[in-house]
MMTF fields as JSON, N, C-alpha, C and O atoms, coordinates in Angstrom:
{
  "mmtfVersion": "1.0.0",
  "mmtfProducer": "UNKNOWN",
  "numBonds": 355,
  "numAtoms": 356,
  "numGroups": 89,
  "numChains": 1,
  "numModels": 1,
  "chainsPerModel": [1],
  "groupsPerChain": [89],
  "chainIdList": ["A"],
  "bondAtomList": [4, 2, 8, 6, 12, 10, 16, 14, 20, 18, 24, 22, 28, 26, 32, 30, 36, 34, 40, 38, 44, 42, 48, 46, 52, 50, 56, 54, 60, 58, 64, 62, 68, 66, 72, 70, 76, 74, 80, 78, 84, 82, 88, 86, 92, 90, 96, 94, 100, 98, 104, 102, 108, 106, 112, 110, 116, 114, 120, 118, 124, 122, 128, 126, 132, 130, 136, 134, 140, 138, 144, 142, 148, 146, 152, 150, 156, 154, 160, 158, 164, 162, 168, 166, 172, 170, 176, 174, 180, 178, 184, 182, 188, 186, 192, 190, 196, 194, 200, 198, 204, 202, 208, 206, 212, 210, 216, 214, 220, 218, 224, 222, 228, 226, 232, 230, 236, 234, 240, 238, 244, 242, 248, 246, 252, 250, 256, 254, 260, 258, 264, 262, 268, 266, 272, 270, 276, 274, 280, 278, 284, 282, 288, 286, 292, 290, 296, 294, 300, 298, 304, 302, 308, 306, 312, 310, 316, 314, 320, 318, 324, 322, 328, 326, 332, 330, 336, 334, 340, 338, 344, 342, 348, 346, 352, 350],
  "bondOrderList": [1, 1, 1, 1, 1, 1, 1, 1, 1, 1, 1, 1, 1, 1, 1, 1, 1, 1, 1, 1, 1, 1, 1, 1, 1, 1, 1, 1, 1, 1, 1, 1, 1, 1, 1, 1, 1, 1, 1, 1, 1, 1, 1, 1, 1, 1, 1, 1, 1, 1, 1, 1, 1, 1, 1, 1, 1, 1, 1, 1, 1, 1, 1, 1, 1, 1, 1, 1, 1, 1, 1, 1, 1, 1, 1, 1, 1, 1, 1, 1, 1, 1, 1, 1, 1, 1, 1, 1],
  "groupList": [{"groupName": "VAL", "atomNameList": ["N", "CA", "C", "O"], "elementList": ["N", "C", "C", "O"], "formalChargeList": [0, 0, 0, 0], "bondAtomList": [1, 0, 2, 1, 3, 2], "bondOrderList": [1, 1, 2], "singleLetterCode": "V", "chemCompType": "L-PEPTIDE LINKING"}, {"groupName": "LYS", "atomNameList": ["N", "CA", "C", "O"], "elementList": ["N", "C", "C", "O"], "formalChargeList": [0, 0, 0, 0], "bondAtomList": [1, 0, 2, 1, 3, 2], "bondOrderList": [1, 1, 2], "singleLetterCode": "K", "chemCompType": "L-PEPTIDE LINKING"}, {"groupName": "PHE", "atomNameList": ["N", "CA", "C", "O"], "elementList": ["N", "C", "C", "O"], "formalChargeList": [0, 0, 0, 0], "bondAtomList": [1, 0, 2, 1, 3, 2], "bondOrderList": [1, 1, 2], "singleLetterCode": "F", "chemCompType": "L-PEPTIDE LINKING"}, {"groupName": "SER", "atomNameList": ["N", "CA", "C", "O"], "elementList": ["N", "C", "C", "O"], "formalChargeList": [0, 0, 0, 0], "bondAtomList": [1, 0, 2, 1, 3, 2], "bondOrderList": [1, 1, 2], "singleLetterCode": "S", "chemCompType": "L-PEPTIDE LINKING"}, {"groupName": "ALA", "atomNameList": ["N", "CA", "C", "O"], "elementList": ["N", "C", "C", "O"], "formalChargeList": [0, 0, 0, 0], "bondAtomList": [1, 0, 2, 1, 3, 2], "bondOrderList": [1, 1, 2], "singleLetterCode": "A", "chemCompType": "L-PEPTIDE LINKING"}, {"groupName": "THR", "atomNameList": ["N", "CA", "C", "O"], "elementList": ["N", "C", "C", "O"], "formalChargeList": [0, 0, 0, 0], "bondAtomList": [1, 0, 2, 1, 3, 2], "bondOrderList": [1, 1, 2], "singleLetterCode": "T", "chemCompType": "L-PEPTIDE LINKING"}, {"groupName": "TRP", "atomNameList": ["N", "CA", "C", "O"], "elementList": ["N", "C", "C", "O"], "formalChargeList": [0, 0, 0, 0], "bondAtomList": [1, 0, 2, 1, 3, 2], "bondOrderList": [1, 1, 2], "singleLetterCode": "W", "chemCompType": "L-PEPTIDE LINKING"}, {"groupName": "CYS", "atomNameList": ["N", "CA", "C", "O"], "elementList": ["N", "C", "C", "O"], "formalChargeList": [0, 0, 0, 0], "bondAtomList": [1, 0, 2, 1, 3, 2], "bondOrderList": [1, 1, 2], "singleLetterCode": "C", "chemCompType": "L-PEPTIDE LINKING"}, {"groupName": "ASN", "atomNameList": ["N", "CA", "C", "O"], "elementList": ["N", "C", "C", "O"], "formalChargeList": [0, 0, 0, 0], "bondAtomList": [1, 0, 2, 1, 3, 2], "bondOrderList": [1, 1, 2], "singleLetterCode": "N", "chemCompType": "L-PEPTIDE LINKING"}, {"groupName": "GLU", "atomNameList": ["N", "CA", "C", "O"], "elementList": ["N", "C", "C", "O"], "formalChargeList": [0, 0, 0, 0], "bondAtomList": [1, 0, 2, 1, 3, 2], "bondOrderList": [1, 1, 2], "singleLetterCode": "E", "chemCompType": "L-PEPTIDE LINKING"}, {"groupName": "ILE", "atomNameList": ["N", "CA", "C", "O"], "elementList": ["N", "C", "C", "O"], "formalChargeList": [0, 0, 0, 0], "bondAtomList": [1, 0, 2, 1, 3, 2], "bondOrderList": [1, 1, 2], "singleLetterCode": "I", "chemCompType": "L-PEPTIDE LINKING"}, {"groupName": "TYR", "atomNameList": ["N", "CA", "C", "O"], "elementList": ["N", "C", "C", "O"], "formalChargeList": [0, 0, 0, 0], "bondAtomList": [1, 0, 2, 1, 3, 2], "bondOrderList": [1, 1, 2], "singleLetterCode": "Y", "chemCompType": "L-PEPTIDE LINKING"}, {"groupName": "ARG", "atomNameList": ["N", "CA", "C", "O"], "elementList": ["N", "C", "C", "O"], "formalChargeList": [0, 0, 0, 0], "bondAtomList": [1, 0, 2, 1, 3, 2], "bondOrderList": [1, 1, 2], "singleLetterCode": "R", "chemCompType": "L-PEPTIDE LINKING"}, {"groupName": "ASP", "atomNameList": ["N", "CA", "C", "O"], "elementList": ["N", "C", "C", "O"], "formalChargeList": [0, 0, 0, 0], "bondAtomList": [1, 0, 2, 1, 3, 2], "bondOrderList": [1, 1, 2], "singleLetterCode": "D", "chemCompType": "L-PEPTIDE LINKING"}, {"groupName": "LEU", "atomNameList": ["N", "CA", "C", "O"], "elementList": ["N", "C", "C", "O"], "formalChargeList": [0, 0, 0, 0], "bondAtomList": [1, 0, 2, 1, 3, 2], "bondOrderList": [1, 1, 2], "singleLetterCode": "L", "chemCompType": "L-PEPTIDE LINKING"}, {"groupName": "HIS", "atomNameList": ["N", "CA", "C", "O"], "elementList": ["N", "C", "C", "O"], "formalChargeList": [0, 0, 0, 0], "bondAtomList": [1, 0, 2, 1, 3, 2], "bondOrderList": [1, 1, 2], "singleLetterCode": "H", "chemCompType": "L-PEPTIDE LINKING"}, {"groupName": "PRO", "atomNameList": ["N", "CA", "C", "O"], "elementList": ["N", "C", "C", "O"], "formalChargeList": [0, 0, 0, 0], "bondAtomList": [1, 0, 2, 1, 3, 2], "bondOrderList": [1, 1, 2], "singleLetterCode": "P", "chemCompType": "L-PEPTIDE LINKING"}, {"groupName": "MET", "atomNameList": ["N", "CA", "C", "O"], "elementList": ["N", "C", "C", "O"], "formalChargeList": [0, 0, 0, 0], "bondAtomList": [1, 0, 2, 1, 3, 2], "bondOrderList": [1, 1, 2], "singleLetterCode": "M", "chemCompType": "L-PEPTIDE LINKING"}, {"groupName": "GLY", "atomNameList": ["N", "CA", "C", "O"], "elementList": ["N", "C", "C", "O"], "formalChargeList": [0, 0, 0, 0], "bondAtomList": [1, 0, 2, 1, 3, 2], "bondOrderList": [1, 1, 2], "singleLetterCode": "G", "chemCompType": "PEPTIDE LINKING"}, {"groupName": "GLN", "atomNameList": ["N", "CA", "C", "O"], "elementList": ["N", "C", "C", "O"], "formalChargeList": [0, 0, 0, 0], "bondAtomList": [1, 0, 2, 1, 3, 2], "bondOrderList": [1, 1, 2], "singleLetterCode": "Q", "chemCompType": "L-PEPTIDE LINKING"}],
  "groupTypeList": [0, 0, 0, 1, 2, 3, 4, 5, 6, 7, 1, 8, 7, 1, 9, 10, 4, 3, 5, 11, 12, 13, 14, 4, 13, 1, 15, 16, 3, 14, 0, 2, 14, 3, 0, 13, 0, 13, 9, 17, 5, 9, 2, 7, 5, 3, 2, 13, 10, 1, 4, 5, 16, 5, 2, 11, 2, 14, 12, 3, 18, 19, 16, 17, 13, 1, 14, 0, 18, 4, 8, 1, 0, 13, 14, 12, 12, 17, 14, 4, 5, 10, 4, 9, 14, 3, 4, 12, 17],
  "groupIdList": [1, 2, 3, 4, 5, 6, 7, 8, 9, 10, 11, 12, 13, 14, 15, 16, 17, 18, 19, 20, 21, 22, 23, 24, 25, 26, 27, 28, 29, 30, 31, 32, 33, 34, 35, 36, 37, 38, 39, 40, 41, 42, 43, 44, 45, 46, 47, 48, 49, 50, 51, 52, 53, 54, 55, 56, 57, 58, 59, 60, 61, 62, 63, 64, 65, 66, 67, 68, 69, 70, 71, 72, 73, 74, 75, 76, 77, 78, 79, 80, 81, 82, 83, 84, 85, 86, 87, 88, 89],
  "secStructList": [7, 7, 5, 7, 7, 7, 7, 6, 6, 7, 2, 2, 2, 2, 6, 6, 2, 2, 2, 2, 2, 2, 2, 2, 2, 2, 7, 6, 6, 1, 7, 7, 7, 7, 7, 7, 1, 6, 6, 7, 2, 2, 2, 2, 2, 2, 2, 7, 7, 7, 1, 1, 7, 7, 7, 3, 3, 7, 1, 1, 1, 1, 7, 7, 3, 3, 7, 7, 1, 7, 7, 1, 1, 2, 2, 2, 2, 2, 2, 2, 2, 2, 2, 2, 2, 2, 2, 7, 7],
  "xCoordList": [13.094, 11.969, 11.904, 12.516, 11.387, 10.51, 9.171, 9.229, 7.762, 6.629, 5.939, 5.929, 5.431, 4.359, 3.568, 3.131, 2.858, 1.473, 0.854, 1.071, -0.161, -0.687, -1.637, -1.481, -3.009, -3.929, -4.019, -3.243, -5.308, -5.492, -5.537, -4.734, -6.475, -7.261, -5.547, -5.573, -4.432, -3.857, -2.763, -2.117, -2.727, -1.789, -0.219, 0.881, -0.334, 0.997, 1.899, 3.112, 1.053, 1.582, 1.818, 2.879, 1.209, 1.106, 2.364, 2.973, 2.755, 3.659, 5.338, 6.347, 5.176, 6.403, 6.472, 7.295, 5.254, 5.588, 6.732, 7.264, 6.849, 7.825, 9.704, 10.546, 9.354, 10.371, 10.566, 11.669, 9.912, 9.43, 10.181, 11.199, 9.462, 9.961, 11.106, 11.548, 12.14, 13.019, 13.857, 14.588, 13.646, 14.332, 14.638, 15.561, 13.396, 13.044, 14.585, 15.6, 14.207, 15.169, 16.777, 17.678, 16.585, 18.617, 18.896, 20.115, 18.436, 18.213, 17.545, 16.467, 18.485, 17.421, 17.664, 17.105, 18.605, 19.065, 17.35, 17.345, 16.63, 15.509, 14.462, 14.583, 13.621, 12.057, 11.034, 10.467, 11.169, 10.048, 8.401, 7.985, 8.003, 5.925, 4.729, 4.778, 4.03, 3.015, 2.104, 1.502, 1.167, 0.012, -1.301, -1.511, -2.154, -3.398, -3.926, -4.084, -4.403, -4.874, -6.159, -6.518, -7.044, -8.19, -8.701, -9.862, -7.807, -7.757, -7.503, -7.852, -6.836, -6.307, -5.792, -4.74, -7.631, -7.491, -6.723, -5.571, -7.126, -6.828, -5.463, -5.046, -4.375, -3.555, -2.838, -1.763, -3.099, -3.071, -2.879, -1.898, -3.952, -4.38, -3.513, -3.259, -2.914, -1.813, -0.449, 0.442, -0.773, 1.028, 0.457, 1.291, -0.745, -1.082, -0.49, 0.731, -1.443, -0.972, -2.222, -3.165, -1.681, -2.57, -3.127, -4.087, -1.412, -1.212, -0.932, -0.216, -1.227, -0.1, 0.752, 0.408, 1.733, 2.069, 2.874, 3.551, 2.789, 3.922, 4.968, 4.969, 6.077, 6.967, 7.311, 7.439, 7.382, 8.194, 9.05, 8.822, 10.162, 10.911, 11.772, 12.66, 11.264, 11.138, 12.388, 12.852, 12.837, 13.679, 13.117, 12.631, 13.123, 12.893, 10.886, 9.835, 11.199, 9.282, 9.24, 8.616, 9.998, 9.876, 10.209, 11.134, 9.655, 9.455, 11.564, 12.095, 11.992, 13.317, 12.959, 12.75, 12.83, 12.296, 10.844, 10.426, 10.24, 9.338, 9.302, 9.617, 8.774, 9.162, 7.317, 6.716, 7.188, 5.961, 6.116, 6.645, 5.424, 5.071, 5.948, 6.779, 5.867, 6.453, 7.695, 8.084, 8.02, 9.81, 10.315, 10.17, 11.42, 11.861, 13.481, 14.422, 13.664, 15.058, 14.919, 15.479, 14.22, 14.096, 13.931, 14.542, 13.266, 12.974, 14.676, 15.131, 15.601, 16.278, 17.482, 18.213, 17.423, 18.184, 18.32, 19.417, 17.109, 16.708, 16.769, 16.76, 16.844, 16.747, 18.215, 18.508, 19.265, 20.2, 21.241, 22.325, 20.513, 20.646, 20.744, 21.648, 19.218, 18.979, 19.689, 19.584, 20.321, 20.576, 21.747, 22.077, 22.823, 24.361, 23.889, 24.45, 23.147, 23.223, 22.296, 22.09, 21.792, 21.61, 22.903, 23.256, 23.348, 25.02, 26.13, 27.142, 25.597, 27.005, 26.385, 27.208, 25.126, 24.775, 24.689, 24.395],
  "yCoordList": [-34.505, -35.513, -36.031, -36.442, -37.003, -38.712, -39.116, -39.643, -38.906, -38.836, -40.29, -40.67, -40.794, -42.127, -41.944, -41.433, -42.485, -42.652, -43.856, -44.882, -43.572, -45.271, -45.309, -44.398, -46.098, -45.85, -46.916, -47.842, -46.432, -47.417, -48.358, -49.09, -48.938, -50.365, -50.929, -52.048, -50.099, -51.837, -52.246, -51.759, -53.074, -54.178, -54.173, -54.165, -54.178, -53.56, -52.09, -51.889, -51.45, -49.993, -50.414, -49.994, -50.945, -51.333, -52.268, -52.142, -52.845, -53.53, -53.137, -53.841, -52.011, -51.106, -49.769, -48.859, -50.04, -47.819, -48.19, -47.379, -49.391, -49.058, -48.465, -47.569, -49.941, -49.362, -48.068, -47.591, -47.46, -45.575, -44.972, -44.315, -45.301, -44.815, -44.62, -43.54, -46.277, -46.213, -45.337, -44.694, -45.3, -44.739, -43.138, -42.54, -42.665, -41.062, -40.802, -40.116, -41.518, -41.521, -41.29, -40.482, -42.687, -42.472, -41.736, -41.863, -40.72, -39.96, -38.556, -38.097, -37.943, -36.759, -35.803, -34.834, -35.506, -34.517, -34.873, -34.495, -35.328, -36.02, -35.323, -34.89, -35.171, -34.558, -35.709, -35.804, -36.366, -37.553, -37.258, -37.074, -37.241, -37.393, -38.508, -39.633, -38.038, -39.269, -39.3, -39.238, -39.439, -38.983, -39.923, -40.57, -39.828, -40.88, -40.441, -39.231, -41.57, -41.484, -41.048, -39.896, -41.924, -41.531, -40.162, -39.776, -39.579, -38.608, -37.11, -36.033, -37.213, -36.464, -37.239, -37.526, -37.342, -37.946, -36.892, -37.257, -35.482, -34.84, -34.952, -35.081, -34.952, -34.609, -35.681, -35.505, -36.663, -38.6, -38.371, -38.862, -37.509, -38.043, -37.178, -37.654, -36.01, -35.523, -36.54, -36.735, -36.842, -38.099, -39.077, -39.765, -39.284, -40.944, -41.597, -41.508, -42.577, -42.942, -44.397, -44.62, -44.994, -46.262, -47.665, -48.433, -47.414, -48.357, -48.16, -47.178, -48.678, -48.261, -49.391, -50.573, -48.964, -47.854, -47.825, -48.746, -46.411, -45.83, -45.495, -45.916, -44.619, -43.776, -43.2, -43.665, -42.252, -40.668, -39.675, -39.017, -39.815, -39.16, -37.843, -37.82, -36.939, -35.272, -34.229, -34.274, -33.235, -32.451, -31.077, -30.703, -30.777, -29.164, -29.209, -28.637, -29.796, -30.981, -30.889, -30.102, -31.819, -32.42, -33.802, -33.907, -34.822, -35.958, -36.643, -36.106, -37.244, -38.363, -39.325, -39.817, -39.717, -41.348, -41.605, -40.767, -43.25, -43.722, -44.87, -45.41, -45.356, -46.974, -47.179, -46.828, -47.842, -48.683, -50.527, -51.588, -50.126, -51.406, -51.54, -50.654, -52.954, -52.26, -53.375, -54.314, -52.738, -53.773, -52.928, -51.738, -53.741, -52.788, -53.361, -53.493, -53.567, -54.018, -52.894, -51.902, -52.714, -52.189, -50.446, -49.647, -49.954, -48.785, -48.76, -47.804, -49.181, -48.935, -48.274, -47.401, -49.331, -49.113, -47.602, -47.044, -46.939, -46.319, -45.03, -44.017, -44.93, -43.848, -44.018, -42.967, -44.757, -44.341, -43.736, -43.207, -43.999, -43.514, -41.669, -40.854, -41.533, -40.343, -39.547, -38.348, -39.752, -39.369, -39.326, -38.151, -40.384, -39.71, -38.823, -37.756, -38.689, -37.607, -36.263, -35.248, -36.397, -34.909, -34.454, -33.305, -35.346, -34.979, -34.343, -33.733, -34.696, -34.352, -32.584, -31.674, -32.333, -31.111, -30.035, -28.962],
  "zCoordList": [-115.658, -114.854, -114.846, -115.832, -114.236, -114.803, -114.177, -113.066, -114.848, -114.357, -115.198, -116.369, -113.973, -113.935, -113.696, -112.665, -115.031, -115.203, -115.121, -115.765, -114.026, -113.27, -112.543, -111.729, -112.251, -112.04, -110.57, -110.334, -109.618, -108.026, -108.236, -107.658, -109.17, -109.351, -110.533, -111.045, -110.742, -111.645, -110.907, -109.979, -111.432, -109.754, -110.793, -110.241, -111.974, -112.059, -111.546, -111.495, -111.301, -111.077, -109.337, -108.875, -108.686, -107.382, -107.416, -106.354, -107.963, -107.987, -108.346, -108.317, -108.613, -108.937, -108.189, -108.1, -107.688, -106.962, -105.616, -104.858, -105.635, -103.794, -104.769, -104.702, -105.678, -106.621, -107.147, -106.879, -107.728, -108.009, -107.236, -107.451, -106.011, -104.22, -104.503, -104.896, -104.241, -104.398, -104.665, -103.912, -106.678, -107.381, -107.545, -108.098, -106.782, -106.543, -105.311, -105.44, -104.422, -103.083, -103.826, -103.602, -105.028, -105.298, -106.071, -106.19, -106.969, -107.683, -107.12, -107.496, -106.072, -106.092, -106.581, -106.068, -107.814, -108.646, -109.939, -111.11, -109.536, -110.99, -110.439, -109.293, -110.962, -109.93, -110.76, -111.848, -109.715, -110.059, -109.852, -108.708, -110.347, -110.376, -110.569, -111.065, -110.198, -110.367, -110.424, -109.352, -111.897, -112.382, -112.674, -113.7, -111.473, -112.19, -113.147, -113.315, -114.179, -115.43, -114.792, -115.036, -113.874, -113.73, -113.496, -113.63, -113.177, -112.375, -113.282, -112.798, -114.685, -114.875, -116.547, -117.119, -116.875, -118.314, -119.205, -119.44, -119.85, -120.602, -120.618, -121.769, -119.549, -119.604, -119.799, -120.374, -119.511, -119.887, -121.429, -121.987, -122.236, -123.597, -124.296, -125.403, -124.074, -124.212, -124.506, -125.333, -123.701, -123.746, -124.682, -125.271, -124.94, -125.545, -124.621, -124.496, -123.591, -122.618, -122.415, -121.656, -123.352, -123.66, -122.7, -122.755, -121.448, -121.024, -119.252, -119.057, -118.315, -117.22, -116.674, -116.639, -116.313, -116.258, -117.207, -117.664, -117.617, -118.652, -117.807, -116.651, -118.335, -117.187, -118.599, -119.732, -118.143, -119.542, -118.723, -117.708, -119.569, -119.241, -119.84, -120.692, -119.191, -120.219, -119.66, -118.52, -120.793, -120.563, -120.624, -121.691, -120.235, -121.032, -120.818, -121.103, -120.455, -120.256, -122.08, -122.792, -122.389, -124.142, -123.731, -122.925, -124.118, -123.731, -124.263, -125.235, -123.824, -124.228, -124.308, -125.417, -123.64, -124.148, -122.925, -122.126, -123.171, -122.55, -122.911, -123.972, -121.689, -121.031, -120.085, -119.07, -121.115, -121.025, -120.044, -120.376, -118.917, -118.548, -117.503, -117.305, -116.489, -115.195, -115.174, -114.48, -116.251, -115.447, -115.061, -115.339, -113.906, -112.417, -113.244, -112.462, -114.226, -114.682, -115.453, -114.985, -116.713, -117.56, -117.027, -117.736, -116.019, -115.459, -114.817, -115.444, -114.104, -113.649, -114.063, -113.596, -115.605, -116.095, -116.781, -116.769, -117.405, -117.828, -117.172, -117.871, -115.631, -114.729, -114.411, -113.84, -114.472, -114.872, -115.756, -115.513, -116.969, -118.265, -117.88, -118.062, -117.224, -117.31, -116.225, -116.483, -115.191, -114.24, -114.903, -115.066, -115.536, -116.232, -117.156, -116.905, -118.105, -119.071, -118.341, -119.006, -116.95, -116.174, -115.341, -115.074, -115.096, -114.569, -115.377, -115.031, -116.65, -117.645, -117.676, -117.78, -117.59, -118.293, -117.574, -118.102]
}
């Protein structure tokens, strides 16, 4: 599971949104979710979200890794790694 924590007012979130959608299309075996930090504040607090966008990579409900910021290259790299690990399981 890949969870993107973002906000409607966040410029960097808007800039990476299309990349996130493209990656979701490219990796149909993974579940992609988007959480608005302003609408789900308690949930975001439980993940200790301090900046947007933040991406969490979960397996069986437990965090495997996280990425803070809108770095498209890093997001693609992490997704490729997660997809490869998921394919082995």
